[in-house]
Phi, psi and omega in degrees: 000132179230145175199166180228150173226152177221141180217148178253127181253129185278058177211152174297157183306313184296322178290321179300311183293323178300320180285327181282321186272055182218119179300321181294329182283341184307315182293339182285341181229350178259096181302133179094345180287121181253335181207138175221117181218136178288129179256340173200142180088196181239127185314129177091350181265153179305134178090346182293140175245135179231133176269127181241122180250132181238147175229111180252038180081265182275000182224124176248147184211141174240128178245151170248120177264132174235126177281116182272320179210145174215134173220053183291140018267014188261330182202154179207127175245125182227151178245136179238126181238139168213175184305115175082359183223135173236129179234124175249125180244126175251108184254133174235148182229126179227152178270144172265165180297333182264018172084021177256175180239132173260122176251117177247130180236120174258121182247140173230125178250137173235135184244142178242143179085151184301313183298315181289323178297320178294319178301315178299324180283322186278326184227055180297333180298331179298316180293317180296317180295319181295318179299313180294324178299315179295323177296316179294322178296321177296315179305312181299314179298310185296322182279348181294139178283347183272007184276000000 
């Protein structure tokens, strides 16, 4: 399954990336994230792996993020793995003439096992909505004056 989302953040590119490229900030905009810790490498660098633990009440999930490519502040490709699901995100960041940032995220999901493949086929909108929700949550966090 592949899809793309785009959002405009009312901040210059350098400020947007400074807020995004911070391990400490992840919990401030990713609802359900309880722990984020680098397990190998240096946060934000190619090859780095970070363990992300989420608690959604009745559902707990651990993801492993691996940075596949980085050309920050302009692009970041990351892979997220959890049981039965692989998500590759290709993120690009561009400046607008009026000093805002366009964040475009291209997502590709691959599912393993019968149950996960059926989930991907039956409720693809759930994955798309969650991706867009996190982008909107980041926008709200980044634009907040209380940050």
